MIVO-893512 format. One record per residue (C-alpha): residue number from 0; residue in one letter; x, z, y. Coordinates in nm, 2 decimals, decimal comma. Example, Ala and Ser with C-alpha at 12.3 -4.5 7.8 and 13.67 -1.06 7.14 Angstrom:
2
@seq:0	type:A	x:1,23	z:0,78	y:-0,45 .
@seq:1	type:S	x:1,37	z:0,71	y:-0,11 .
This chain:
396
@seq:0	type:M	x:5,17	z:6,82	y:13,37 .
@seq:1	type:Y	x:5,54	z:6,76	y:13,28 .
@seq:2	type:A	x:5,65	z:6,92	y:13,61 .
@seq:3	type:V	x:5,43	z:7,23	y:13,54 .
@seq:4	type:K	x:5,57	z:7,26	y:13,19 .
@seq:5	type:Q	x:5,92	z:7,25	y:13,33 .
@seq:6	type:E	x:5,84	z:7,52	y:13,59 .
@seq:7	type:L	x:5,68	z:7,74	y:13,32 .
@seq:8	type:A	x:5,98	z:7,69	y:13,09 .
@seq:9	type:A	x:6,21	z:7,80	y:13,37 .
@seq:10	type:E	x:6,00	z:8,11	y:13,44 .
@seq:11	type:L	x:6,01	z:8,20	y:13,07 .
@seq:12	type:Q	x:6,38	z:8,15	y:13,06 .
@seq:13	type:Q	x:6,43	z:8,38	y:13,36 .
@seq:14	type:I	x:6,23	z:8,65	y:13,18 .
@seq:15	type:R	x:6,47	z:8,61	y:12,88 .
@seq:16	type:D	x:6,77	z:8,62	y:13,11 .
@seq:17	type:D	x:6,65	z:8,94	y:13,28 .
@seq:18	type:G	x:6,62	z:9,10	y:12,94 .
@seq:19	type:L	x:6,24	z:9,15	y:12,98 .
@seq:20	type:Y	x:6,11	z:8,91	y:12,71 .
@seq:21	type:K	x:5,87	z:9,08	y:12,48 .
@seq:22	type:Q	x:5,93	z:8,96	y:12,12 .
@seq:23	type:E	x:5,64	z:9,03	y:11,89 .
@seq:24	type:R	x:5,74	z:9,16	y:11,55 .
@seq:25	type:Q	x:5,50	z:9,07	y:11,27 .
@seq:26	type:I	x:5,38	z:9,35	y:11,05 .
@seq:27	type:T	x:5,29	z:9,25	y:10,69 .
@seq:28	type:T	x:5,10	z:9,57	y:10,59 .
@seq:29	type:P	x:4,82	z:9,79	y:10,73 .
@seq:30	type:Q	x:4,91	z:10,00	y:11,04 .
@seq:31	type:S	x:5,05	z:10,33	y:10,92 .
@seq:32	type:A	x:5,35	z:10,57	y:10,95 .
@seq:33	type:H	x:5,52	z:10,36	y:10,69 .
@seq:34	type:I	x:5,49	z:9,98	y:10,74 .
@seq:35	type:A	x:5,66	z:9,66	y:10,64 .
@seq:36	type:T	x:5,76	z:9,39	y:10,89 .
@seq:37	type:T	x:5,91	z:9,04	y:10,84 .
@seq:38	type:A	x:6,24	z:9,22	y:10,88 .
@seq:39	type:G	x:6,17	z:9,47	y:10,60 .
@seq:40	type:E	x:6,02	z:9,81	y:10,54 .
@seq:41	type:A	x:6,02	z:10,06	y:10,83 .
@seq:42	type:L	x:5,91	z:10,40	y:10,95 .
@seq:43	type:N	x:5,68	z:10,34	y:11,25 .
@seq:44	type:F	x:5,74	z:10,55	y:11,55 .
@seq:45	type:C	x:5,58	z:10,34	y:11,82 .
@seq:46	type:A	x:5,21	z:10,32	y:11,74 .
@seq:47	type:N	x:4,93	z:10,50	y:11,91 .
@seq:48	type:N	x:4,81	z:10,62	y:11,57 .
@seq:49	type:Y	x:4,83	z:10,99	y:11,66 .
@seq:50	type:L	x:4,61	z:11,13	y:11,39 .
@seq:51	type:G	x:4,70	z:10,87	y:11,12 .
@seq:52	type:L	x:4,35	z:10,73	y:11,11 .
@seq:53	type:A	x:4,43	z:10,36	y:11,14 .
@seq:54	type:D	x:4,44	z:10,33	y:10,76 .
@seq:55	type:H	x:4,25	z:10,64	y:10,66 .
@seq:56	type:P	x:4,05	z:10,56	y:10,34 .
@seq:57	type:D	x:3,73	z:10,71	y:10,48 .
@seq:58	type:V	x:3,75	z:10,51	y:10,80 .
@seq:59	type:V	x:3,83	z:10,19	y:10,60 .
@seq:60	type:A	x:3,54	z:10,26	y:10,36 .
@seq:61	type:A	x:3,30	z:10,31	y:10,65 .
@seq:62	type:A	x:3,40	z:9,98	y:10,80 .
@seq:63	type:H	x:3,37	z:9,80	y:10,46 .
@seq:64	type:D	x:3,02	z:9,94	y:10,41 .
@seq:65	type:A	x:2,92	z:9,83	y:10,76 .
@seq:66	type:L	x:2,99	z:9,47	y:10,68 .
@seq:67	type:D	x:2,73	z:9,48	y:10,41 .
@seq:68	type:E	x:2,48	z:9,69	y:10,61 .
@seq:69	type:W	x:2,53	z:9,56	y:10,97 .
@seq:70	type:G	x:2,70	z:9,22	y:10,93 .
@seq:71	type:F	x:3,02	z:9,08	y:11,08 .
@seq:72	type:G	x:2,95	z:9,03	y:11,45 .
@seq:73	type:M	x:2,68	z:9,07	y:11,71 .
@seq:74	type:A	x:2,71	z:8,72	y:11,87 .
@seq:75	type:S	x:2,56	z:8,87	y:12,18 .
@seq:76	type:V	x:2,61	z:9,10	y:12,47 .
@seq:77	type:R	x:2,44	z:9,43	y:12,46 .
@seq:78	type:F	x:2,14	z:9,37	y:12,68 .
@seq:79	type:I	x:2,03	z:9,05	y:12,51 .
@seq:80	type:C	x:2,04	z:9,13	y:12,13 .
@seq:81	type:G	x:2,38	z:9,30	y:12,08 .
@seq:82	type:T	x:2,27	z:9,66	y:12,04 .
@seq:83	type:Q	x:2,23	z:9,81	y:11,70 .
@seq:84	type:T	x:2,11	z:10,17	y:11,65 .
@seq:85	type:Q	x:2,47	z:10,26	y:11,55 .
@seq:86	type:H	x:2,61	z:10,15	y:11,89 .
@seq:87	type:R	x:2,38	z:10,40	y:12,06 .
@seq:88	type:E	x:2,47	z:10,66	y:11,80 .
@seq:89	type:L	x:2,84	z:10,62	y:11,87 .
@seq:90	type:E	x:2,78	z:10,65	y:12,25 .
@seq:91	type:T	x:2,59	z:10,97	y:12,19 .
@seq:92	type:R	x:2,86	z:11,12	y:11,97 .
@seq:93	type:L	x:3,13	z:11,02	y:12,23 .
@seq:94	type:A	x:2,94	z:11,19	y:12,51 .
@seq:95	type:E	x:2,90	z:11,51	y:12,30 .
@seq:96	type:F	x:3,27	z:11,50	y:12,22 .
@seq:97	type:S	x:3,37	z:11,44	y:12,58 .
@seq:98	type:G	x:3,15	z:11,71	y:12,72 .
@seq:99	type:T	x:2,94	z:11,47	y:12,93 .
@seq:100	type:P	x:2,57	z:11,39	y:12,91 .
@seq:101	type:D	x:2,60	z:11,03	y:12,82 .
@seq:102	type:A	x:2,85	z:10,74	y:12,75 .
@seq:103	type:V	x:2,86	z:10,36	y:12,73 .
@seq:104	type:L	x:3,07	z:10,14	y:12,51 .
@seq:105	type:F	x:3,29	z:9,86	y:12,64 .
@seq:106	type:A	x:3,49	z:9,59	y:12,46 .
@seq:107	type:S	x:3,81	z:9,79	y:12,56 .
@seq:108	type:C	x:3,91	z:10,07	y:12,78 .
@seq:109	type:F	x:4,08	z:9,81	y:13,00 .
@seq:110	type:D	x:3,73	z:9,67	y:13,05 .
@seq:111	type:A	x:3,59	z:10,01	y:13,11 .
@seq:112	type:N	x:3,84	z:10,09	y:13,38 .
@seq:113	type:G	x:3,81	z:9,73	y:13,52 .
@seq:114	type:G	x:3,43	z:9,74	y:13,54 .
@seq:115	type:T	x:3,36	z:10,09	y:13,68 .
@seq:116	type:F	x:3,51	z:10,10	y:14,03 .
@seq:117	type:E	x:3,34	z:9,79	y:14,17 .
@seq:118	type:V	x:3,00	z:9,92	y:14,06 .
@seq:119	type:L	x:3,03	z:10,27	y:14,20 .
@seq:120	type:F	x:3,25	z:10,23	y:14,51 .
@seq:121	type:S	x:3,21	z:10,00	y:14,81 .
@seq:122	type:A	x:3,37	z:9,96	y:15,15 .
@seq:123	type:E	x:3,22	z:10,28	y:15,27 .
@seq:124	type:D	x:3,40	z:10,48	y:15,00 .
@seq:125	type:A	x:3,76	z:10,60	y:14,92 .
@seq:126	type:I	x:3,95	z:10,59	y:14,60 .
@seq:127	type:I	x:4,25	z:10,83	y:14,58 .
@seq:128	type:S	x:4,47	z:10,72	y:14,29 .
@seq:129	type:D	x:4,78	z:10,86	y:14,12 .
@seq:130	type:A	x:5,09	z:10,64	y:14,18 .
@seq:131	type:L	x:5,16	z:10,61	y:13,81 .
@seq:132	type:N	x:4,81	z:10,53	y:13,69 .
@seq:133	type:H	x:4,76	z:10,27	y:13,41 .
@seq:134	type:A	x:4,74	z:9,90	y:13,50 .
@seq:135	type:S	x:4,37	z:9,88	y:13,41 .
@seq:136	type:I	x:4,30	z:10,14	y:13,68 .
@seq:137	type:I	x:4,50	z:9,95	y:13,93 .
@seq:138	type:D	x:4,32	z:9,63	y:13,85 .
@seq:139	type:G	x:3,98	z:9,80	y:13,86 .
@seq:140	type:V	x:4,05	z:9,96	y:14,19 .
@seq:141	type:R	x:4,16	z:9,62	y:14,33 .
@seq:142	type:L	x:3,82	z:9,47	y:14,23 .
@seq:143	type:S	x:3,63	z:9,72	y:14,45 .
@seq:144	type:K	x:3,61	z:9,70	y:14,82 .
@seq:145	type:A	x:3,67	z:10,07	y:14,87 .
@seq:146	type:R	x:3,95	z:10,20	y:15,08 .
@seq:147	type:R	x:4,25	z:10,29	y:14,87 .
@seq:148	type:F	x:4,48	z:10,59	y:14,90 .
@seq:149	type:R	x:4,77	z:10,66	y:14,66 .
@seq:150	type:Y	x:4,93	z:11,00	y:14,60 .
@seq:151	type:A	x:5,27	z:11,07	y:14,44 .
@seq:152	type:N	x:5,26	z:11,13	y:14,07 .
@seq:153	type:R	x:5,10	z:11,47	y:14,00 .
@seq:154	type:D	x:5,19	z:11,59	y:14,35 .
@seq:155	type:M	x:4,90	z:11,81	y:14,47 .
@seq:156	type:D	x:5,03	z:11,85	y:14,82 .
@seq:157	type:D	x:5,02	z:11,47	y:14,86 .
@seq:158	type:L	x:4,68	z:11,46	y:14,70 .
@seq:159	type:R	x:4,55	z:11,70	y:14,96 .
@seq:160	type:T	x:4,70	z:11,49	y:15,23 .
@seq:161	type:Q	x:4,53	z:11,17	y:15,10 .
@seq:162	type:L	x:4,20	z:11,35	y:15,06 .
@seq:163	type:E	x:4,22	z:11,47	y:15,42 .
@seq:164	type:A	x:4,30	z:11,11	y:15,53 .
@seq:165	type:A	x:4,00	z:10,98	y:15,34 .
@seq:166	type:Q	x:3,77	z:11,25	y:15,47 .
@seq:167	type:E	x:3,88	z:11,19	y:15,83 .
@seq:168	type:G	x:3,82	z:10,82	y:15,78 .
@seq:169	type:G	x:3,46	z:10,90	y:15,72 .
@seq:170	type:A	x:3,44	z:10,80	y:15,35 .
@seq:171	type:R	x:3,09	z:10,82	y:15,21 .
@seq:172	type:R	x:3,21	z:10,89	y:14,85 .
@seq:173	type:M	x:3,55	z:10,99	y:14,74 .
@seq:174	type:V	x:3,70	z:10,99	y:14,39 .
@seq:175	type:V	x:4,03	z:11,11	y:14,26 .
@seq:176	type:V	x:4,15	z:10,89	y:13,98 .
@seq:177	type:T	x:4,42	z:10,99	y:13,73 .
@seq:178	type:D	x:4,55	z:10,92	y:13,38 .
@seq:179	type:G	x:4,50	z:11,23	y:13,17 .
@seq:180	type:V	x:4,84	z:11,16	y:13,01 .
@seq:181	type:F	x:5,09	z:10,92	y:13,17 .
@seq:182	type:S	x:5,18	z:10,68	y:12,89 .
@seq:183	type:M	x:5,54	z:10,61	y:12,98 .
@seq:184	type:D	x:5,63	z:10,98	y:13,04 .
@seq:185	type:G	x:5,41	z:11,19	y:12,82 .
@seq:186	type:Y	x:5,32	z:11,41	y:13,12 .
@seq:187	type:Y	x:4,98	z:11,57	y:13,15 .
@seq:188	type:A	x:4,79	z:11,54	y:13,48 .
@seq:189	type:P	x:4,73	z:11,88	y:13,64 .
@seq:190	type:L	x:4,35	z:11,86	y:13,60 .
@seq:191	type:S	x:4,27	z:12,21	y:13,69 .
@seq:192	type:E	x:4,43	z:12,17	y:14,03 .
@seq:193	type:I	x:4,29	z:11,82	y:14,08 .
@seq:194	type:C	x:3,94	z:11,95	y:14,01 .
@seq:195	type:D	x:3,99	z:12,24	y:14,25 .
@seq:196	type:L	x:4,10	z:12,00	y:14,53 .
@seq:197	type:A	x:3,82	z:11,76	y:14,45 .
@seq:198	type:E	x:3,56	z:12,03	y:14,47 .
@seq:199	type:E	x:3,70	z:12,15	y:14,80 .
@seq:200	type:F	x:3,67	z:11,81	y:14,95 .
@seq:201	type:G	x:3,34	z:11,71	y:14,78 .
@seq:202	type:A	x:3,52	z:11,43	y:14,57 .
@seq:203	type:M	x:3,45	z:11,31	y:14,22 .
@seq:204	type:V	x:3,71	z:11,32	y:13,95 .
@seq:205	type:F	x:3,78	z:11,02	y:13,72 .
@seq:206	type:V	x:4,02	z:11,06	y:13,42 .
@seq:207	type:D	x:4,15	z:10,79	y:13,19 .
@seq:208	type:D	x:4,20	z:10,99	y:12,87 .
@seq:209	type:C	x:4,32	z:10,72	y:12,63 .
@seq:210	type:H	x:4,64	z:10,91	y:12,52 .
@seq:211	type:A	x:4,45	z:11,23	y:12,46 .
@seq:212	type:T	x:4,11	z:11,18	y:12,30 .
@seq:213	type:G	x:4,10	z:11,32	y:11,95 .
@seq:214	type:F	x:4,42	z:11,52	y:11,94 .
@seq:215	type:V	x:4,49	z:11,69	y:12,27 .
@seq:216	type:G	x:4,32	z:12,03	y:12,33 .
@seq:217	type:E	x:4,23	z:12,29	y:12,07 .
@seq:218	type:G	x:3,94	z:12,08	y:11,95 .
@seq:219	type:G	x:4,09	z:11,74	y:12,03 .
@seq:220	type:R	x:3,85	z:11,68	y:12,32 .
@seq:221	type:G	x:4,12	z:11,56	y:12,55 .
@seq:222	type:T	x:4,30	z:11,67	y:12,87 .
@seq:223	type:A	x:3,99	z:11,83	y:13,02 .
@seq:224	type:E	x:3,98	z:12,07	y:12,72 .
@seq:225	type:H	x:4,36	z:12,11	y:12,73 .
@seq:226	type:C	x:4,34	z:12,21	y:13,10 .
@seq:227	type:G	x:4,03	z:12,42	y:13,08 .
@seq:228	type:V	x:3,80	z:12,19	y:13,29 .
@seq:229	type:L	x:3,55	z:12,06	y:13,04 .
@seq:230	type:G	x:3,23	z:11,98	y:13,24 .
@seq:231	type:R	x:3,42	z:11,96	y:13,57 .
@seq:232	type:V	x:3,53	z:11,59	y:13,53 .
@seq:233	type:D	x:3,27	z:11,34	y:13,65 .
@seq:234	type:I	x:3,39	z:11,03	y:13,47 .
@seq:235	type:I	x:3,61	z:11,01	y:13,16 .
@seq:236	type:T	x:3,72	z:10,68	y:13,01 .
@seq:237	type:G	x:3,87	z:10,65	y:12,67 .
@seq:238	type:T	x:3,95	z:10,42	y:12,38 .
@seq:239	type:L	x:3,87	z:10,37	y:12,02 .
@seq:240	type:G	x:4,20	z:10,18	y:11,99 .
@seq:241	type:K	x:4,44	z:10,48	y:11,96 .
@seq:242	type:A	x:4,37	z:10,81	y:11,79 .
@seq:243	type:L	x:4,01	z:10,72	y:11,69 .
@seq:244	type:G	x:4,10	z:10,47	y:11,43 .
@seq:245	type:G	x:4,30	z:10,23	y:11,64 .
@seq:246	type:A	x:4,07	z:9,93	y:11,62 .
@seq:247	type:S	x:3,91	z:9,82	y:11,95 .
@seq:248	type:G	x:3,66	z:9,92	y:12,21 .
@seq:249	type:G	x:3,65	z:10,17	y:12,50 .
@seq:250	type:Y	x:3,39	z:10,38	y:12,67 .
@seq:251	type:V	x:3,29	z:10,56	y:12,99 .
@seq:252	type:A	x:3,15	z:10,91	y:12,95 .
@seq:253	type:A	x:2,97	z:11,04	y:13,25 .
@seq:254	type:H	x:2,64	z:11,15	y:13,41 .
@seq:255	type:P	x:2,34	z:10,94	y:13,29 .
@seq:256	type:E	x:2,30	z:10,78	y:13,64 .
@seq:257	type:I	x:2,65	z:10,65	y:13,63 .
@seq:258	type:V	x:2,61	z:10,52	y:13,27 .
@seq:259	type:E	x:2,28	z:10,35	y:13,35 .
@seq:260	type:L	x:2,42	z:10,18	y:13,66 .
@seq:261	type:L	x:2,72	z:10,05	y:13,46 .
@seq:262	type:K	x:2,49	z:9,90	y:13,20 .
@seq:263	type:Q	x:2,31	z:9,72	y:13,49 .
@seq:264	type:R	x:2,60	z:9,60	y:13,69 .
@seq:265	type:A	x:2,94	z:9,63	y:13,52 .
@seq:266	type:R	x:3,06	z:9,27	y:13,46 .
@seq:267	type:P	x:3,28	z:9,34	y:13,16 .
@seq:268	type:Y	x:2,98	z:9,51	y:12,99 .
@seq:269	type:L	x:2,73	z:9,25	y:13,09 .
@seq:270	type:F	x:2,94	z:8,95	y:12,99 .
@seq:271	type:S	x:3,14	z:9,06	y:12,68 .
@seq:272	type:N	x:3,02	z:9,06	y:12,32 .
@seq:273	type:A	x:2,92	z:9,40	y:12,18 .
@seq:274	type:V	x:3,18	z:9,59	y:11,98 .
@seq:275	type:A	x:3,17	z:9,46	y:11,62 .
@seq:276	type:P	x:2,96	z:9,65	y:11,37 .
@seq:277	type:S	x:3,24	z:9,74	y:11,14 .
@seq:278	type:V	x:3,44	z:9,88	y:11,43 .
@seq:279	type:V	x:3,15	z:10,09	y:11,54 .
@seq:280	type:A	x:3,10	z:10,23	y:11,19 .
@seq:281	type:G	x:3,47	z:10,30	y:11,14 .
@seq:282	type:S	x:3,50	z:10,46	y:11,48 .
@seq:283	type:L	x:3,20	z:10,69	y:11,41 .
@seq:284	type:K	x:3,38	z:10,80	y:11,09 .
@seq:285	type:A	x:3,71	z:10,84	y:11,28 .
@seq:286	type:L	x:3,53	z:11,05	y:11,55 .
@seq:287	type:E	x:3,38	z:11,27	y:11,28 .
@seq:288	type:I	x:3,72	z:11,33	y:11,12 .
@seq:289	type:A	x:3,88	z:11,40	y:11,46 .
@seq:290	type:R	x:3,62	z:11,66	y:11,54 .
@seq:291	type:D	x:3,74	z:11,87	y:11,24 .
@seq:292	type:A	x:4,10	z:11,76	y:11,24 .
@seq:293	type:S	x:4,26	z:12,10	y:11,31 .
@seq:294	type:A	x:4,52	z:12,05	y:11,03 .
@seq:295	type:P	x:4,63	z:11,70	y:11,14 .
@seq:296	type:R	x:4,65	z:11,82	y:11,51 .
@seq:297	type:E	x:4,87	z:12,11	y:11,40 .
@seq:298	type:Q	x:5,09	z:11,87	y:11,19 .
@seq:299	type:L	x:5,12	z:11,64	y:11,50 .
@seq:300	type:R	x:5,23	z:11,94	y:11,71 .
@seq:301	type:A	x:5,48	z:12,05	y:11,45 .
@seq:302	type:N	x:5,62	z:11,69	y:11,42 .
@seq:303	type:T	x:5,66	z:11,67	y:11,80 .
@seq:304	type:E	x:5,83	z:12,00	y:11,83 .
@seq:305	type:L	x:6,07	z:11,92	y:11,54 .
@seq:306	type:F	x:6,16	z:11,58	y:11,69 .
@seq:307	type:R	x:6,22	z:11,72	y:12,03 .
@seq:308	type:S	x:6,44	z:12,00	y:11,90 .
@seq:309	type:L	x:6,65	z:11,78	y:11,67 .
@seq:310	type:M	x:6,70	z:11,51	y:11,94 .
@seq:311	type:T	x:6,81	z:11,77	y:12,19 .
@seq:312	type:E	x:7,05	z:11,92	y:11,95 .
@seq:313	type:A	x:7,19	z:11,58	y:11,89 .
@seq:314	type:G	x:7,26	z:11,54	y:12,26 .
@seq:315	type:F	x:6,99	z:11,29	y:12,36 .
@seq:316	type:E	x:6,82	z:11,32	y:12,70 .
@seq:317	type:L	x:6,44	z:11,36	y:12,67 .
@seq:318	type:L	x:6,18	z:11,39	y:12,93 .
@seq:319	type:P	x:6,04	z:11,74	y:12,91 .
@seq:320	type:G	x:5,70	z:11,81	y:12,76 .
@seq:321	type:S	x:5,49	z:11,87	y:12,45 .
@seq:322	type:H	x:5,29	z:11,55	y:12,41 .
@seq:323	type:P	x:5,36	z:11,33	y:12,11 .
@seq:324	type:I	x:5,48	z:11,06	y:12,35 .
@seq:325	type:T	x:5,85	z:11,15	y:12,37 .
@seq:326	type:P	x:6,07	z:10,93	y:12,60 .
@seq:327	type:V	x:6,43	z:10,92	y:12,50 .
@seq:328	type:M	x:6,61	z:10,83	y:12,82 .
@seq:329	type:F	x:6,90	z:10,59	y:12,88 .
@seq:330	type:P	x:6,96	z:10,61	y:13,26 .
@seq:331	type:G	x:7,18	z:10,40	y:13,47 .
@seq:332	type:D	x:7,26	z:10,04	y:13,53 .
@seq:333	type:D	x:7,36	z:9,99	y:13,17 .
@seq:334	type:G	x:7,06	z:10,18	y:13,03 .
@seq:335	type:A	x:6,83	z:9,89	y:12,96 .
@seq:336	type:R	x:7,10	z:9,71	y:12,74 .
@seq:337	type:R	x:7,18	z:10,03	y:12,55 .
@seq:338	type:A	x:6,82	z:10,12	y:12,49 .
@seq:339	type:A	x:6,74	z:9,76	y:12,36 .
@seq:340	type:Q	x:7,05	z:9,76	y:12,14 .
@seq:341	type:I	x:6,98	z:10,10	y:11,99 .
@seq:342	type:A	x:6,62	z:10,00	y:11,91 .
@seq:343	type:D	x:6,74	z:9,69	y:11,73 .
@seq:344	type:A	x:7,01	z:9,89	y:11,54 .
@seq:345	type:M	x:6,74	z:10,14	y:11,44 .
@seq:346	type:L	x:6,51	z:9,87	y:11,30 .
@seq:347	type:A	x:6,80	z:9,74	y:11,09 .
@seq:348	type:R	x:6,80	z:10,09	y:10,94 .
@seq:349	type:G	x:6,43	z:10,10	y:10,88 .
@seq:350	type:V	x:6,30	z:10,28	y:11,19 .
@seq:351	type:Y	x:6,07	z:10,09	y:11,42 .
@seq:352	type:V	x:6,09	z:10,19	y:11,79 .
@seq:353	type:I	x:6,07	z:9,99	y:12,12 .
@seq:354	type:A	x:6,28	z:10,00	y:12,43 .
@seq:355	type:F	x:6,12	z:9,99	y:12,78 .
@seq:356	type:S	x:6,30	z:9,89	y:13,10 .
@seq:357	type:Y	x:6,22	z:9,76	y:13,45 .
@seq:358	type:P	x:5,96	z:9,66	y:13,56 .
@seq:359	type:V	x:5,76	z:9,86	y:13,30 .
@seq:360	type:V	x:5,95	z:10,17	y:13,41 .
@seq:361	type:P	x:6,16	z:10,22	y:13,73 .
@seq:362	type:K	x:6,50	z:10,07	y:13,75 .
@seq:363	type:G	x:6,77	z:10,29	y:13,60 .
@seq:364	type:Q	x:6,52	z:10,48	y:13,39 .
@seq:365	type:A	x:6,52	z:10,28	y:13,07 .
@seq:366	type:R	x:6,39	z:10,46	y:12,76 .
@seq:367	type:I	x:6,28	z:10,43	y:12,40 .
@seq:368	type:R	x:5,93	z:10,57	y:12,39 .
@seq:369	type:V	x:5,89	z:10,75	y:12,05 .
@seq:370	type:Q	x:5,53	z:10,83	y:11,94 .
@seq:371	type:L	x:5,48	z:11,09	y:11,67 .
@seq:372	type:S	x:5,19	z:11,09	y:11,43 .
@seq:373	type:A	x:5,02	z:11,34	y:11,21 .
@seq:374	type:A	x:5,09	z:11,09	y:10,93 .
@seq:375	type:H	x:5,47	z:11,14	y:10,96 .
@seq:376	type:S	x:5,63	z:11,39	y:10,72 .
@seq:377	type:E	x:5,91	z:11,62	y:10,82 .
@seq:378	type:D	x:6,15	z:11,39	y:10,62 .
@seq:379	type:D	x:6,02	z:11,10	y:10,83 .
@seq:380	type:V	x:6,10	z:11,28	y:11,16 .
@seq:381	type:R	x:6,45	z:11,37	y:11,04 .
@seq:382	type:A	x:6,51	z:11,01	y:10,92 .
@seq:383	type:C	x:6,41	z:10,89	y:11,27 .
@seq:384	type:V	x:6,66	z:11,13	y:11,44 .
@seq:385	type:D	x:6,93	z:11,03	y:11,20 .
@seq:386	type:A	x:6,87	z:10,67	y:11,28 .
@seq:387	type:F	x:6,90	z:10,75	y:11,65 .
@seq:388	type:V	x:7,24	z:10,92	y:11,60 .
@seq:389	type:V	x:7,38	z:10,64	y:11,38 .
@seq:390	type:A	x:7,26	z:10,36	y:11,62 .
@seq:391	type:R	x:7,39	z:10,54	y:11,93 .
@seq:392	type:D	x:7,73	z:10,58	y:11,77 .
@seq:393	type:E	x:7,73	z:10,21	y:11,67 .
@seq:394	type:V	x:7,63	z:10,08	y:12,01 .
@seq:395	type:D	x:7,85	z:10,31	y:12,21 .
């Protein structure tokens, strides 16, 4: 055991030496736009709390009430004795919101993605996946025995080429898999074009909509609504851990036959405890708020536009787009160091952001990923930009 410990210690030291060590900062308050950490008070610009529902009083109250009504935990998987009526109610509401006939809850969206491909696709089938899809999709695809094809990020010519190759290979079933929003870039998948190509080739469409559900689209129904393809996407996976209250749990929204087969065979569903009752109740309330959250969605759009405008005026390089994920780029060999130092300098001034570098993003494309929330005020956004400017001047 001593030799193993030494080997692991050396591996950890190498991660530190490469500048890739992830230091967890401890928050001493509820998650919100304004938080406190062990380093002091801070404006939070790196949470997935897009609608500001993580500490919304109505969501918190619903979770509190559920502890009395439904208890603390289920102590069971769903098919044994882990399904309350509210679990099924949440699945029904998620399906309605997603524009699909049915839905099934998982412990997380990582599990939802990890458990779906093995059930639906075998060695006779083909999975055509965007090159920048989330790690949970990559892991899920690896668990299946299907043939794998990868197309360049959002490249429809390459997607056509891969569909042709899969078809020529005699695939029984084909599925095109994409993130709805790519989390490191804030780019939207071109779902209209993807659906057109999929229909041309007789393929299914699978979309991971974690960074869209609740706030993207006129009614917050995600990238399918944003791209005008509601009802044309066969499988949608999403999370309760971002805009919909930010707790835990994920789901698959799809045709009833897919949902029922996942309940019978998806290993993360069959062998994981049911989502906790208080999380289910809080998520139901969060979904109810999100359905009618036109004002918060407008505030989120305004905050995003203001931040992008002010940062551009201040001379920062941003990836283009309109999503609340706004990457501030620090390209080049020295970019990772600069991004990390600027993030640290900003925290010292009360603005919490995180730097990302290789291997999370490609070499030479280090960035600070800023995430706007409807809970941020205009003053908060301006304070964030001011902190960027001061930190850049200090580091440079």
